C-alpha positions in Angstrom: 30.8 23.3 31.6 32.9 21.9 34.4 35.4 20.4 31.9 32.7 18.0 30.7 33.4 16.8 27.1 30.6 16.4 24.6 30.3 13.1 22.9 30.7 13.2 19.2 28.1 11.3 17.2 27.7 10.6 13.5 23.9 10.9 13.6 21.1 12.1 15.8 17.5 11.1 16.0 15.1 13.7 17.4 11.3 13.4 17.3 11.7 10.4 14.9 13.8 12.3 12.3 17.4 11.2 11.8 20.0 13.7 10.7 23.7 13.1 10.1 26.9 15.2 10.6 26.5 16.8 7.2 23.0 17.8 8.0 21.5 15.4 5.5 18.5 13.2 6.0 19.4 10.3 3.7 19.5 7.8 6.6 16.0 9.0 7.7 14.6 8.6 4.2 16.1 5.2 3.8 14.7 4.0 7.1 11.3 5.5 6.2 11.3 3.8 2.9 12.3 0.5 4.5 9.5 0.7 7.1 6.9 1.6 4.4 8.1 -1.4 2.2 7.7 -3.7 5.2 4.2 -2.6 5.8 3.4 -3.0 2.1 4.8 -6.6 2.3 2.5 -7.3 5.2 -0.5 -5.9 3.2 0.5 -8.0 0.2 0.8 -11.2 2.2 -2.4 -10.6 4.2 -4.8 -9.5 1.5 -5.3 -11.7 -1.5 -7.3 -9.2 -3.5 -7.2 -5.4 -3.3 -9.6 -3.3 -5.2 -8.7 0.4 -5.8 -10.8 1.8 -3.0 -9.4 -0.6 -0.3 -5.9 -0.1 -1.6 -6.1 3.7 -1.4 -7.6 3.6 2.1 -4.9 1.2 3.4 -2.0 2.9 1.6 -3.0 6.3 2.8 -3.5 5.1 6.4 -0.6 2.7 6.8 2.1 3.4 4.3 2.2 7.0 3.2 2.4 8.5 6.7 5.9 6.8 7.1 7.0 8.5 3.8 5.7 11.9 4.8 6.3 12.2 8.5 8.0 15.7 9.2 8.6 16.2 5.5 8.7 20.0 5.9 11.9 19.4 8.0 13.7 17.0 5.7 12.4 17.8 2.2 15.1 16.4 0.0 16.9 18.0 -2.9 18.9 14.9 -3.9 17.7 12.9 -6.8 18.7 9.7 -5.1 16.4 10.4 -2.1 13.5 11.4 -4.3 13.8 8.2 -6.2 14.1 6.1 -3.0 10.8 7.6 -1.8 8.9 7.4 -5.1 9.9 3.8 -5.6 7.9 2.9 -2.6 4.7 4.3 -4.0 5.5 3.0 -7.5 5.8 -0.5 -6.0 2.7 -0.1 -3.9 0.5 0.8 -6.9 1.5 -2.5 -8.5 -0.4 -4.4 -5.7 -3.6 -3.9 -7.6 -3.8 -6.7 -10.3 -6.0 -5.0 -12.9 -3.7 -1.9 -13.2 -0.4 -3.6 -12.6 0.7 -3.5 -16.2 0.0 0.2 -16.7 2.7 2.9 -16.5 3.2 4.6 -13.1 1.5 7.9 -14.2 -1.5 5.9 -15.5 -1.7 3.9 -12.2 -1.6 7.2 -10.2 -4.3 8.7 -12.4 -6.5 5.6 -12.0 -6.1 5.7 -8.2 -6.4 9.5 -7.9 -3.0 9.7 -6.2 -0.4 12.4 -6.8 3.3 11.8 -6.7 5.0 12.0 -3.4 7.2 14.8 -4.7 4.0 16.8 -5.5 2.6 16.2 -2.0 5.9 17.4 -0.4 5.8 20.5 -2.6 2.2 21.2 -1.7 2.9 20.7 1.9 5.8 23.2 1.8 3.6 25.7 0.1 0.8 25.3 2.7 3.5 25.8 5.4 4.7 29.0 3.8 1.2 30.3 3.4 0.4 29.6 7.1 3.6 31.3 8.2 3.0 34.3 6.0 -0.6 34.6 7.2 0.5 34.4 10.8 -1.5 31.3 11.5 1.5 29.5 13.1 2.8 30.2 16.6 5.3 33.0 16.0 7.6 31.6 18.7 8.6 28.7 16.4 9.0 30.4 13.1 9.6 34.0 12.0 9.3 35.3 8.5 10.1 38.9 7.9 7.2 40.9 6.5 7.2 43.7 4.0 9.6 43.9 1.1 12.2 41.5 2.6 10.1 38.5 1.5 8.7 38.6 -2.0 6.7 36.0 -3.9 9.8 35.2 -6.0 11.4 33.7 -2.9 8.8 30.9 -2.9 8.4 30.5 -6.6 8.2 26.9 -7.8 10.8 26.3 -10.5 9.1 23.4 -12.3 6.3 21.0 -11.6 6.7 19.1 -14.9 6.3 15.3 -14.3 4.9 15.7 -10.8 1.3 15.3 -11.7 -0.7 13.0 -13.8 -2.1 14.5 -17.0 -5.6 15.2 -15.5 -4.8 17.8 -12.8 -8.6 18.3 -12.1 -8.4 15.3 -9.9 -6.5 17.4 -7.4 -8.8 20.3 -7.2 -9.3 21.2 -3.5 -13.0 20.2 -3.4 -12.3 16.6 -4.6 -8.8 16.2 -3.2 -7.7 12.6 -2.5 -5.4 13.7 0.3 
């Protein structure tokens, strides 16, 4: 318009989500993990003793929101990004002294926490359900109805390793989320 040139940028931040020229969210994920680790550090230095209940409350309120903000937009498929995010929770669960020496899946089971990957998968499935049901404002998302969209489109390939052994912890009536 009027011979105005558009400035080229390497990344853009919109509503708190950073995206780069290749439409990847790696910088956003790294920044989120860094912020969550900083908050964990503050918690570790501020609180000498954390029991399971107080840890879960503080983690869910102060750390996890940074790791999950707008995850339906940036859900990652790269192994590196998944590991980056999961390392934050793995490190956080070691803050509790009496379960520190257990394996990561055992710590999650003791705390009643699912993996972050499982939570992203669950969030995506809830989003698809709401879109299909028509519960979301149709101005923002449109999904064709009828035979164009089949259950196979949204089929989960594998959930192996995403959950602790006792899946009953995550039944909707006793959900820790």
